[in-house]
SENU-675314 format. One record per residue: residue in one letter; x, y, z of N, C-alpha, C, O, CB in turn. Coordinates in pm, whole numbers, plus 50000, padded with zeros to 5 digits. Glycine has a CB too. Layout:
# SENU-675314
AXYZXYZXYZXYZXYZ/...
This chain:
# SENU-675314
M500854988150000500005000050000500895012450000500985019550100499045000050123/E501535015049887502475026149879501785039649896502405049449937503205025749748/N500485040049863499775052749867499475057450009499105069050030498495051649790/I499635048650105499335052350243500645054650316501355045250351498485041250313/A500955067250340502205070450407502125067650555502965060550611502575084950384/R501105073150619500945071350763499475069650796498625075850732501545083250841/L499185061550892497805059450937497715063551082498445058251167497365044650917/E496825072751112496605076551250495665066551314494815060851246496045090951260/T495805064451442494895055551515493725063751566493905073751634495625048451633/S492515059351532491325066351580491285065851731491665055851792490045060251520/Y490815076651793490745077151938489405071951987488355076651943490985091451989/F489435062352076488235057852144488515058152293489545052852337487815043552098/P487645064252372487905065452514487905051952583487245042552539486875074552579/K488675051152690488625039252775487305039452850486705050052867489835038752873/P486835027652896485565027452968485475037853078484445044453092485325013853026/S486525039453157486465048953269486325063253219485635071253282487695047653356/E486975066553107486885080053052485475082853002484905093453028487895082052939/F484915072952931483565074752878482545076252991481665084752985483195062952788/L482675067953092481715068353202481835081353280480835086753328481925056553294/F483055086353294483215099053364482535110153286481845118653343484705102353386/A482745110053154482165120653072480655119853069479985130153073482715119852931/R480105107653062478665106153047477935106453181476735109353184478365093152976/S478615103553290477925102253418478445111753524478165109953643478035088153467/A479205121853483479795130853581478735137953664478985141453779480665141053512/S477545140053605476495147053677475755138053775474915142653852475505152953580/N476085125053772475385115753860476385105753914476565094953857474225108553785/A477035109154024478115100854077477615086854112478335077154093478725107354200/R476395085854162475885072754202475805063554080476185051954087474495074154268/C475295068953967475215060853845476595056653800476805045153762474495068553734/G477545066053804478885063153759479515051853840480175043153784479745075453767/E479315052153971479895041854056479335028154022480065018254018479655044954202/L478035027653999477415014853968477965009053840478194996953831475915016353958/V478185017653739478685012653612480135008153623480494997453573478555023353505/V480945016153688482355012653699482544999653775483474992153747483135023853766/D481664997053870481724984453943481614972453849482094961653880480634983854048/G480954974553730480804963853635479764953653677479714942753618482104957153614/R478944956653776477934947253822476684948553736476424959153679477594949653971/S475914937753727474674938353650473594946153724472504947953671474174924253619/G473894950853845472924959053918472544971653845471534977853879473474962554052/F473334975753746472974987753671471664985853595471004995653563474104991553574/L471294973353565470004971053499468854975153591467924981953548469864956153459/D468924970953718467904974653815467864989853834466794995953835468154967753951/S469024995853847469095010253871468575018153751467875028153767470525014353903/S468905013653631468415020353510466895019453501466215029153469469065014053384/Y466385007553530464935005353527464235014353627463205020253597464604990553556/S464805015353746464215023753849464195038453808463195045453828464985022153980/L465275043153751465345057153706464325059953596463675070353597466755060453656/I464175050753502463205052653393461785052653449460955060653406463365041553287/E461505043553545460185043453608459875056653677458715060853682460095032053708/Q460915063153730460735076053797460775087653698460805099353737461825077953903/E460765084253568460805093853458462095102053456462125113153404459615103153467/Q463145096553514464485102253496465135094453381466115087153398465365101353630/V464535096353262464845087653149466275089653098466975079953072463865090053037/E466685101953084468025104253032469085098153123470035091853077468285119253014/E468915100153253469855094353348469845079153341470885072653344469545099053491/G468625073553331468505059053323469155053353198469825043053204467055055053328/M468955060053085469545055352960471065057052960471785048652907468935062752841/E471545067953018472985069953029473625058653109474645053053070473305083553094/L473005055453220473505044753305473455031253233474415023453239472695044053435/L472355028553165472175015953095473195014352982473885004252974470745014853039/V473285024452895474195023652781475635022952826476435015352771473995035652688/G475985030752928477345030152980477665016853044478765011553027477545041153080/G476715011453119476924998453184477074987153083477934978553098475784995453277/L476224987252981476314976952877477614977952800478214967852764475124978052781/W478044990152775479304992352702480484986752781481344979752728479515007552673/T480514990152910481594985152995481584969953002482624963552990481474991153135/R480394964353020480274949653030480724943052900481404932752902478824945653064/R480334948952788480694943252657482204943452635482774933752586479984950952544/L482854954652670484284956052642485164948452741486334945752713484664970552643/T484614944952857485424938152959485064923352971485544916653062485254944953094/S484234918352880483814904252886484324896552766484454901952657482294903252894/E484614883752788484864874852676483534873052602482464874752659485434860952725/R483624869652473482414868752390481374859252450480184862552454482784864052249/E481804847552496480864837852551480174843252677478974841452695481584824652583/A480944849952762480384855652885479404866852852478364868252917481504860952977/W479734874752752478834885652711477514880052657476444884952694479514894352604/E477574870052571476354864152515475504858052626474274858752622476694853552408/R476154852052723475414846152835474724857152917473584855552961476354837852925/F475434868152938474864879353012473644885052939472624888153002475924890353031/V473744886552808472604891652729471424882252740470294886552763473004893352581/D471694869152725470624859052727469954857952864468724858152875471194845552688/Q470764856852966470244853153097469844865253182469004863953271471254845153172/E470414876853155470104888453237469404899553159468334904053200471354893853299/C469974903953050469354914952974467974911052923467014918652940470244918952857/M467854899452860466594895552798465534891352899464354890952866466844884152701/R465944888353022464974884153124464624895453221463774893753309465514872253202/H465274906653204465034917853295463814925753248463624927353128466284927153304/P462974930853340461774938253300462054950853218461154955953153460984941953421/I463274955853220463584967653140463464964652991463274973752909464994972853173/R463594951852956463474948352814462114952452758462044958152649463694933252794/E461044949552832459704952852783459544967852762458894972252667458644947752880/V460144975652850460074990252838460834994852713460315002652634460654997052964/L462044989952697462884994152584462274990152451462404997352352464274988252597/H461604978652447461024974052322459704980952289459084978052187460814959152328/C459264989952375458154998852340458635010252250457845016952184457495004452467/D459945012352249460545022052156460525015752017461165005351997462005025952200/P459815021651919459705015251787461035013551715461175004551632458775023251701/F462005022151744463325021051683464055008651735464535000451656464155033751711/T464125007351866464794995851927464094982851886464754973051852464814997152080/H462764982951891462014970651862462144966451717462204954551687460554972551898/R462174976251623462294972451482463614965351455463654955551382462164984851393/A464694970451515465994963851498465934949651552466444940351489467114971951569/F465324947951669465264934851733464364925251655464694913451641464754936351877/A463224930251604462254921651536462664918351393462324907651342460884928351536/K463384927351326463884925251190462774921251092462824910351036464954914551190/P461774929751072460674926150982461104923650838460404916850763459634936850984/R462244929150798462754926550663463934916950663464644915550563463154939650596/G464144910550776465194900450784466524905350834467444897350853465384894550652/Y466664918250855467944923650903467694936550977466734943850949468934925850787/A468564939451074468484952251144469084963151056469794960250960469224951551281/G468784975551089469344986551013468704988550878469344993750786470794984350994/D467424984550863466774986350733466435001150712466615009350802465494977650723/A465945004350593465725018250556464665025050642464775036950672465325019150411/V463635017650682462595023350768463185027050903462885037650958461415013450785/M464005018250956464635020951085465545033251077465545041551168465435008651131/L466325034350970467215045950956466425058950938466915069650973468145043850837/D465235057950885464415070050870464055076351004463835088451012463145066850793/Y463995068351109463805074051243464995083051279464805093751337463635062651350/I466185078751245467385086551274467445099151189467795109851238468645078151252/Y467095097851062467175109150970466065119350990466155130650942467155104250830/G465005115251061463885124351083462825123650975461965132350969464385138251092/F462865113350891461855111750786460665103350833459655102450763462485105350663/R460775097350950459685089051002459425092951146460345093551227460025073850991/R458175095451176457785098951312457215086851383456505078751324456755110451311/A457545085651509456995074651590455525077251617455085088751617457775073151723/P454745066751639453335068651677453255075251814454265077651879452575055251677/E452025078051858451855083951991452435074752098452105062852105450355086752020/L453295080352179453955072552284453785079452418453595091552425455455070752252/T453845071652524453835077752657455105085952675456075083952601453705066852769/R455115094952770456235104052786457575096752807458555100252742455975113352901/P457635086752898458925079952915459395072852788460585073252756458825069753028/I458475066452716458875059352594459295069352487460225066852411457725050452542/R458605080652480459005091052386460425095752415461205098152323458015102852392/Q460755097152543462105101452581463155090752548464265094052506462155104852730/I462795078052566463695067252526463925067652375465055066252328463125053452569/H462855069652301462955070352154463845082052111464655080652019461545071852092/T463705093252177464565104852146466015101652176466915105352101464125117252225/Y466255094652286467625091052323468225081652219469365083652177467655084352462/T467475071552176468045061352087468195066251943469025061151869467185048952089/T467395076151903467445080651763468135094151745468525097651634466045081551709/V468285101551853468835115151840470115116851922471135121451869467805125451884/A470075113152050471145116852142472355107652139473465111952169470615117252281/G472175095052102473265085452106474365088452006474145095451908472735071652082/R475565083152031476695085351942476445079251804476745085551702477965079452003/A475885067151800475665060451672474705068151582475045070551466475135046451695/P473505072151630472615079851541473215093151496472985097351383471295082351610/C473955099651583474625112051543475595109451429475675117251334475375118451663/S476335098551438477305095151334476615091251204477115094351096478205083851381/V475465084651213474715081051093474265093651019474295094150897473505072151128/R473835103751094473465116451030474695123450973474635129250864472745125751131/N475815122951045477055128650992477435122050860477855128650765478195127051094/R477275108950857477605101150736476795105850616477315106950505477355086350761/L475535108550640474655113250532475095126950483475105129650362473195113750579/E475465135650576475905149150538477215148650460477415156350366476055157950663/I478115139750499479395138550430479205134550285479805140450195480295128450501/V478365124450261478215119750122477415129650039477715131549921477525106050120/S476405136150097475645145950019476515158049986476395163849878474395150450096/G477385161850079478315172850053479305169549942479645178049861479065176350180/E479755156949940480685152749836480005152749699480615156849600481235138749867/I478765148349693478025148749567477895163149518478095165849399476635142349583/D477555172249606477435186349568478765191949518478805199249419476925194749686/R479835188349586481155193349547481535188449408482015196149325482215188949649/L481315175449384481675169849254480775175149143481235177649031481595154649260/A479475176749173478545181549071478835196049032478535200148920477105180349122/A479405203649123479745217649093480845218448988480955228448917480175224949219/A481665207948979482785207948884482485200048757483235200748660484025202448950/Q481375192348759481085183648645479575182548626478875177548715481715169648664/S479075187048514477625187948494476955174448469475775172848497477325197148378/D477705164748416477105151748382477525140848480477675129248442477495147748239/L477705144548605478175135148707477285122748713476065123748723478215141948845/R477915111048708477185098448720477575091948853478755089948881477485088848599/V476565088748934476775084549073476135070949096475065067949042476195094849170/L476795062749176476245049649217476155049149368477155050949437477115037949164/S474945046649421474735044449564474445029649585473435024549537473565053349619/V475335022749657475205008349678474535005749812474915011449914476585001349672/A473514996849811472674994649930472085008149971472285012850083473494988150048/C471355014149880470925028149891469845030549995469685041850041470425032849760/G469105020050036467985022350128466975031850066466545029749952468495028050261/H466595042150139465665052250086466365064050022465735074049989464765057250197/L467685062950003468475073149932468225087049992467995096649918468125073049781/R468285088150123467955100950186468975111950157468685123750179467845099050336/E470155108150107471105118550067470565126849951471005138149929472445112350029/A469605121149876469005128849767468235140849819468115150949750468075119849685/S467725139949941467015151250002467975161250063467625172950082466045146250108/R469185156750094470185165550156471065172350051471645182950078471045157650252/S471165166549934472055171749830471335181949743470305178849683472595160249744/D471855193949737471295204149649471415200049503470515202549423471975217649672/A472535193649468472765189749330471745179449282471265180249169474165184249313/I471405169749368470425159549329469025165549326468295163849229470475147549425/S468655172449432467275177649442466975188049335465815190149300467035183649579/S468005194649283467775204549177468035198849038467945206048939468665216749200/G468365185949030468555179548901469875182748834469995181348712467465183348810/R470885187048912472175190648855473155178948849474325180748814472795201948935/V472695167048884473485154848867473025147948740471825147348712473355145348991/G473985142748663473595136048540472695124048566471635122748505474825131648464/E473115115348657472325103548692472845097848822474055097648846472375092848580/I471955093348907472335085949027471605072649026470375072149031472025094049157/V472365061849021471805048349021471685043849166472675043149239472695038348938/A470465040849207470175036549345470035021449345469015016049301468875043449401/Y471055014549394471134999949386470834993849522471444997449622472534995449337/D469874984549526469514977949652468794964949622468184963349516468634987249740/Q468884955549717468174942849700466754943349756465954934249732468944931649769/D466434953949831465144955249897464154962549806464264974649786465284962750032/S463204955149750462264961049655461364971549721460934981049656461404950149593/E461064969849851460244979649920460974992949934460365003649921459834974450059/S462264992349960463065004649968463125011549833462995023749825464475001550018/L463315003849727463385009749593462065015849550462045025549475463824999249493/A460945010149597459635015949566459515029849627458945038849566458505006749617/V460035031549749460035044649814460905054349734460515065849712460545043549959/V462075049849692462975058349613462285062849484462325074649450464285050749579/A461655053449414460985056749287459865066849306459675075749224460435044049222/K459125065349416458005074349441458465088149488457985098249436457075068349546/E459375088649583459735101349645460695109649561460785121849579460345098749780/Y461415103149469462375110749388462035110149240462905111649154463785105649411/A460745107949211460265108249072460515122249015460295132349083458745104449064/G460955122748892461235135648830462665140248845463095149648779460335145848886/L463425133448933464835136448950465655125948874465135115448840465215136849101/P466925128748848467755119048773468175107048857469355103648864468995126048719/V467185100748920467425089249008466885076748940465725076348900466765091249148/V467725066548928467345054148861467415042648961468515038048991468255051348739/P466275037949016466305026449107466715013749031466285011348919464915024349174/R467565005849095468044993649030468094982449133468834983249231469444995848965/A467304971949110467264960649202468404951049173468704948149057465924953349194/G469034946249277470104936549259470744932649390470644939949489471154941949165/R471394921249390472064916249510473534920449509474104923649405471934900849519/I474124920149628475534923149639476344912349566477404915249510475964924149786/R475854900049568476554889349498476674892349349477684889249287475834876049519/D475634898549292475694902149151476784912549125477464912149022474334907649104/L476944921649220478014931549207479384924949217480274927549136477864942349314/I479544916449318480824909949342481244901449222482414900949186480774901349468/C480264894649162480544886349044480534894548915480694889148806479534875049033/D480344907648930480364916948817479314913548711479554914348591481744916948752/R478114909648761477024906248671475994917448660475034916348583476354893548716/A476164928148737475124938448746475064947448622474014953248594475344946848868/Q476174948548548476224956648426475684970848450474704975148389475414949848315/L476354977648540475904991148578476605002248500476165013748503476144993248725/G477674998948431478405009248358479485015748444479945009848542477455019848308/R479895027648406480965034848473480435047148545479445053148504482045038748372/F481135050848654480655061748740481795071248776482965067548777480015056148867/D481415083548805482375093448855482495092849007483515096449064481965107448812/F481435088149071481425087149217480585075149256479425074149216480895100249283/A481155066149334480435054449387480635054049537481715057349587480915041149319/Y479605050049609479735049849755478795039449816477785035549758479435063649814/A479175035149936478365026050017478465030950160479555031550217478855010950004/L477325034450220477345040550352477215030450466477975031250562476235050650363/G476285021050458476055011850569476344997350537476344988950627474665013050614/L476594994350412476724980450369477924973350431477804961850473476834979950220/Y479074979950437480304973350481480244968950627481014960250668481484982550460/D479334974650704479164970550844478704956050856478754950350965478174979650913/Y478264950050746477744936450749478594926550669478244914750659476334936350696/L479714931150613480504922650524481764917350591482444924750662480874930350399/D482074904550568483364899250614484474905150527484204911350424483384883650609/E485714903150569486814909850501486974905450356487214913750268488114907350575/Q486834892650329487004887850192485964894150099486294898649990486904872650187/T484714894350144483654900250062483854915250046483674920649937482284897450125/A484234921850155484434936350150485584939950056485484949649981484694941850290/R486654932450060487794935149971487394933249825487724941549740488984926150006/R486704922349797486294919649659485344930549608485464935149495485634905849648/L484384934449693483444944849651484174958049626483854965149530482344946849758/T485134961249709485914973549690486634973349555486654983449484486924975249803/E487214962049521487894960849392486924962649275487234969449177488594947249382/V485754956449286484774957149178484234971449162484154976649051483614947349203/L483874977649274483364991349266484415000749209484095009649129482924996149406/F485664998849249486735007149196486855005249044487105014848971488065003849265/S486684992948999486804990148855485694996848775485824998848655486774974948830/H484595000348842483475007048774483615022248773482715029248727482175003148841/L484725027348822484945041748819485525045948685486315038848623485885045948931/R485105057648641485765063948527487125069348573487345070848693484875075448468/P488035072148480489305078348520489065091048600488265099548560490165081448396/G489755092348713489555103848800488385102548894488115111548973489385115948717/G487665091148887486495089048973486885085849116488045083149146485655077848918/T485885086249205486125084549348485195073949406484005073649375485945097749422/L485755065349490484985055449566485055059249713486135062049765485515040949543/L483905059349780483845062549922483035051749994481885049349959483215076649946/V483635045350093482915035350173483085038850320484115044050363483435020950144/A482045035650397482035038950541481845026250622481245016550575480915049050574/N482375026450744482245014950834482295019750979483125028251013483365004350807/F481415014551063481485017851205482805012851262483295002151226480285011751283/A483365020851352484655017851414484455009651542483355009751599485415030951446/P485475002551587485364994651710485145003451833485595014951837486614986051729/G484454997951932484365004352062483395015852074483475023452171485675009152099/I482455017451980481525028651989480685027352117480375016152158480605029251864/P480325038552180479615037952310478275030652305477825025552408479395051852360/D477635029952188476325023352176476445008252158475435001252149475555029252059/L477665003252153477924989352117477114979352200476454970652144479374986352132/G477174980552331476484970952417474984971352402474334960952398476844973352560/Y474424983352393472974984752376472544978852242471534971752234472544999552386/M473284981852137472934976852004472954961552000472054955551942473904982451900/E473964955352061474074940852053473094933652145472714922352118475484936652087/S472684940152253471794933352348470334936052313469654927352260472094937952491/Y469854947952343468414950452330467944952952187466754952452160468044962152414/M468884955552095468504957351956468884945151872468424943851758469164969751899/D469704936051925470204924651849470744929351714470484923351610469084914051829/W471504940351717472054946751598473564945051604474244952351676471644961951587/R474084935451530475484931851537476184935251406475754931051298475654916951570/L477254942751418477964947651301479394942251295479904936651392477974962951301/V480004944051181481434941451164482124955051177481884964051096481764934451024/Y482964956551277483614969451303485024969551245485724959351247483664972451455/R485444981151193486784982351134487444995351176486815005951177486704981450980/D488714994451209489495006551233490165010751102489885005050997490575004251346/R491025020751109491625025950986492515015750916492505014750793492445038351017/L493265008150992494124998050931493294987450858493644983250748495004991451038/A492204983250920491334973350857490694979050730490534971950631490244968750955/M490324991750734489754998050615490794999050504490484996950387489205012050650/A492025002350540493085003350439493314990050369493604989750250494395008050504/R493174979050442493394965850382492384962750272492654954650184493314955050489/L491234969250275490214966450174490654970650035490114965849935488924973550211/A491624979650028492114984249898493364976749853493944980149750492414999149903/A493784966649929495054959949901495074952849766496154951149708495344949950010/G493924948749716493884941449589493844950149466493864945049354492714932549588/I493784963249483493734972349369495164975749326495964979949410492934985249405/P495514974149200496884977549156497224991949190496455001049160497044975149005/S498374994049251498745007349296498845017349182498625029249200500065006849371/A499185012349062499305021348947497975027648907497945038048841499885013848828/E496865021248948495545026448912495015036549014493975042848992494565014848899/I495725037949125495245046449235495975059849234497205060449236495435039449370/R495185070449232495795083749247496025086949393497075092249430494905094449183/S495045083849478495205086749620494275078149703493225073749655494935101649648/I494675075849827493835069249927493795078250049494825082850098494385054849962/T492575080650097492405088950217491555081450317490535075550282491745102650181/L491985081550443491235075550553490915086550653491795093950695492035064050621/F489655087550690489265097850786488065093250867487345084050826488955111150715/D487855099750981486735096551070485675107351061485955118551017487215094851215/D484475103951104483475114551122483835122251249484775118451320482015108651131/I483125132751278483495141851386483535135151523484265139551612482545153451389/S482745124451541482705117751671483625105551677483635098351777481285113651703/H484385103151572485295091651565484565078351579485105068851634486355092851674/S483335077751529482565065351537482485058051404482195046051400481165068351586/I482735065151295482685059251162483995062451090484465073851092481455064451081/V484565052251025485785053950947485415053850799484625045550755486835042750981/F485995062950723485745063950580487025060550503488125064650540485245078050543/L486845052950397487915049850303487545056250170486515053050111488145034350289/E488395065450123488155072249995489305069049901490465071649933488005087650015/I488985063549786490005059849686489705067249557488605066249501490035044349663/E490685074549510490545081949384491305074649275492455070649294491055096749398/K490655072949161491265065749050492185074848969491885086648949490185059748959/A493295069348922494245077148843493605080948709494245087548626495565069248820/
């Protein structure tokens, strides 16, 4: 990887640092979490019952994070099974439509387009009691992960606008596009200043939303599986900009490397590929894996750099690795020579 001179290590706080920052206003909660005891489940439940929802959620998320990072995988899974899933707080948390949708997986996987619309603000929850409404606000607005998901959307929409300002016939590929909400954030797309954006996804329900909501814009929904892309059977043509925002969080390294090579091969000369991946150790990790049953493949900068290892160096103009503002998502950007 001659193009990568130096790689900085993303900063993730140690459990004690995170707990101090998140629980400094409530010493009692902080002590319970640092102890690493499962008693934080009882304490969180009690706080939520007393409508001290933010404090209860802070304690819960911090406690789960600490337990997840300090446990062996088998011990963690046992804790989730025997304590988290049997504790009465589960019923309360699953009244939050965001948490419950991830856990129930009505489309077969967590993180579907409907679920992400809660984070983006395109979907409103039904009438909820005040405590559940506050839990929903915490899980979709206040947490580190949802903030980073919104940052991710702003980054890609900004890049589309930047590229479209320099090239009138910009051709764009969005892989695993979901509801293509960047089309609503991008001035270039919403005003029709992009030549074409191909919205590629295997979920026909998501593509139906794209077709309906972005009718009249240069958006072309395209149904297909990731396997078709990897085997280069999709016949999508060439692009100036290709990106995948949430897909790589679910791919093993071999699949991710192969997909990166294929997407890069579909770039025109001077084109750019941008892929995003959640980084290890995010503060929402324990909550996501337990009460949401939302399990991702996490990658740091070095792991992201390896995804480009199969691309001939002579074809690469530059490789850039960067984090979002909260250091929760790592981006790999490869520009073609």
